[in-house]
C-alpha positions, 0 to 999 in steps of 0.5 A: 443442442450442443453446449461447450464450456468456455475457459476463463482465459478466453473471456478475460481478454483485454478489449481493443478499441483502435487497432491493437490499442486498449483504453489505457493506452489510448488515455496515455496517448491522449493526455500529452495532446491535451497538455500540449494544447494547454501549454500552447494556449497559456504560455507566451506568445499565446496560441503560437508555436515556439521552440521552447513550447515544443521542447516542453511538450516533448519532455512532458509527453515522452513518459506517457508514450513510454508508459503506453508501450506493450512489453510481453503483452502487458502495458508498461503502465500496468507493470509499473503500477504492480511493481510500485504496489509490490515494493511499497507493501510492508515487509514485516508486521510487528507489534509490541504489547508495550505500545501506547495503544495496547496499554490503553486497551489493557487499562480498560476495566473488565468489572462493571464499576457502574453497578456500585460494586467495590471489590477488594483486591482478593475478589477482583478477577485475575485478568485485569491489567493495570496501566504501566507507569513510564518508569516501568515501561522503560525498564521493560523496554531495556529488558527487551533490548538486551535480548537478540530477536531473529526471524527464521522462515521454514520451507512453507514460508512461515516466519518464527520470531526467536528471542535469544 
């Protein structure tokens, strides 16, 4: 018996349901129909076609029809969804060690105080960080703002922060 390897591109083809329409396109085309039925039933005169109802149905249905179009073998709805996800992502991930949350984490004692050990300042570990007062924080932030922070990217896409 002969076996063959099937490439992944062939197995990942979108399923078409009616003609060349996919499930996403069908849903995008059916939603305006339900909206039109709802508007015809709710707006006065009830269950009668009127010109203002047709205008409202066309205005509400046109975006759905446009989003169901295919451009370059991709449904416009998916392209718009990807574009919004790409543009809404954060550009820079910056955190300062002087923020409130970091100060709260640094204020946690590393020595077990429940054991009843009262250590002198000489016996305490050097890595215990005490919380800063408001005046000390403002002095630190003023010292940081006097310097200029620039970002330099190399050819591999790595970003380095440089304080001048």
